[in-house]
N, C-alpha and C positions, 0 to 999 in steps of 0.2 A: 320880165315877170319875177317877182321876188322869190328867193329860195329860203325857206325857213331853216335856220341853222340846225335846230334840234327839234324836228317835228315830232319825234317819239322819244321823249326823254327817259321814260321809265323802262328798265329792262324787263323782259319776260321772266317769270319765276324760274329758279333753277330747275332744270329738268334732267341733267346728266349726273346721275348719282352713282357713286362707286363706294369708296371708303367712307365709313360713317363720320370720321373726323373731318374729311373733306366736305361732306355734306353740311356738317355743322358750320364750318368756316364759310362756305358759300352762302348759307342762309343768313349768317350774321352780316356778311359783306353786302348782300342784297338789301337787307333792311337798312343798313347804314347809308347805302347809296340812295335809296328811296327817301330817306330823311334829309338828304343833302349833305351828309358828312362824307364828302368825296375822298378826302385824304385818308381817313381811317378805312374806308371801303377799299381803296386802292391797295393799301398795305395788306389787307386780308386776301384780296385777289392775287396779289403777287405771291403770297404764301401758298395759295392753291397751285399757282403755276410752277412754283419750285417743286412741289410734290408731283404734279401732273402737268407737264409742259404743254400738252395739247388739249387741256380742258376747254371745250368750246364755249361754255357759258362765261368762264373767267376771261377768256380772250375777248368775247363780245362786250362784256361789261367794262373791261379796261378801255376798249375802243370808244364806248359811249362816254366814259369819263373824259377821255382825251377830247372828244367833240364838245362836251360841256365847257371845257377850258379853251375852246377855239383852236385846238391843235389838230387840224385835219390830217396833216402829214403823219403824225404819230398814230392817228386813228386807223388809217387805211390798212397798214400791214396787220394790225391786230384783228380788224374786222374781216380781212381777206382770209386769215388763218381760220377764224371761226367758221366762215362760209365754206372753206375747203373741207372741213370735217364733215360736211353734210348738214350742218346746222343752218338750214335755210328758212328759218322763221321769218315772217314778213318784216319784222323790226330789224333783223340783221341785214337783210337786203336793202331796206330803206336807209338805214344809217350808213352803210357802205356807199350807196349811191350818193347820199348827201355829202359825205366826206369828199368823194371824187369831184362832185360838182363845185364844192367850195375851193378846190384846188384848180378848177378850170379844166378838169379832165372829163369833159362831158361825154365824149365818145365811149370812154370806159364805163361811165355811169350808165349810159344807154345799154351797153352790152350786158351789164349786170341785171338791169331791169328786164330786158327782153329775155334773158335766160330764165329769170323768175317767171315771166309770163308763159314761156314754153313749159315750165314745170307745173304751174298751177294757172291755167288760162282763165279760171273762173274767179280769181282773186281781184277785186276791184282796185285795191291799193296798188298793185303792180301796174295796171293800166294807167292809173292816175299818176304814178311816178314817171312813166314814159311820157305822158302829156306834158309834164313840167320840162323835161329835157328837150322835147321837140320845140316847145315854145322858146326855150333858151337859145336854140339853134336857129330861131327865126321862122320855123315851120308852124305858124299859128293854126292854120287849117288842120294840119295833121294832129297837132296837140289837142285841138278842140274835139276832133273825132275820137281820140283816145279817152279824153275826159268823159265824153258822152257814152263811150263803151263802158267805162267804169260805172256810170250812173245807170246804165241799162242793167248791169249786173246787180247793183244795189242802189236804188233811188235815194236812199237815206245816207249815202256815204259822203259826209261833209267835206273831206279834203278834195274830192272830185268836183263838188259844187264850187268850192273856193277857186280851184284851178281853172275851171271853166269860166268863172267870172272874170278872172284876171286876163285870160286869153281873149274873151269877148271884148274886154276893154281895149286890149292891144289891137284888135281888129276894127276898133272904132264903133262897135255895136253896143253903144252905151246903155240903151234902155234894157237890152237883154242882159247885159252885165249887171246892172242894178237889180234886176229880178233874180239873177243867180246869187248875188250877194245876200239878198233878202232871204232866199231859200237857205243859204248857208247859216244865217243867223237864227233861223227857226230851228235848225238842227244843233247849232253851237252858239247859244246866246252870248256867251262870254268871249267870243273870238274878237280880240281887240284889233287885229290887223284888218279883218274884213269890215268891222264897224267903222274904222277910219276911212278905208277905201270907199265904202258906201257913202259916207258923209261928203267926201270930196266929190264923188261922182254926182251926187244929187245937186250939189252946188253948181257943178258944171252944166248939168242938164237944165237947171233953173235959169242960168245965165243965157244959155242958148235959146231957151223958150221965151225970154223976155223981149 
């Protein structure tokens, strides 16, 4: 099952505000990052960390920039530091898990996700994240159960629909997988990954039915 390298590319807005100058720098860096000016944003985040070495948002944002560059090894310690401060926003948890998965450290990713589930058991994203790791470990039935749990919490949570679709496909339940992909595209019409997966799956189903 594919792992999206940067499922949540945009950081959450700056929420840890102290010195007015730091707030201004964080805001400027945040908007630069949103616009794709990663180098300039990184310089400003580094400036914040020089003034406040433990600033959670700057640590998190630097971690997401490292992920955008494909450098999961650099992202993990930054994201871990942000998480350790108590900044456990779902995007921090997910980015940290993704970075660990990219490095093949799936057990560590699972531990992060399950910790998040314990903290906020009603968050569908955390259950959906667990579903991905279970599928990666070959436990497709367990992964499907967790994706279904996420959808029970929020029937319109598109990532869980997508994950359920790929897991159903891995289980050979192709008709159900196609239905789940179609459901995903009703929620996220522009999802290129699911669009292509559905196209190939329909080709396969048509061949089998011929």
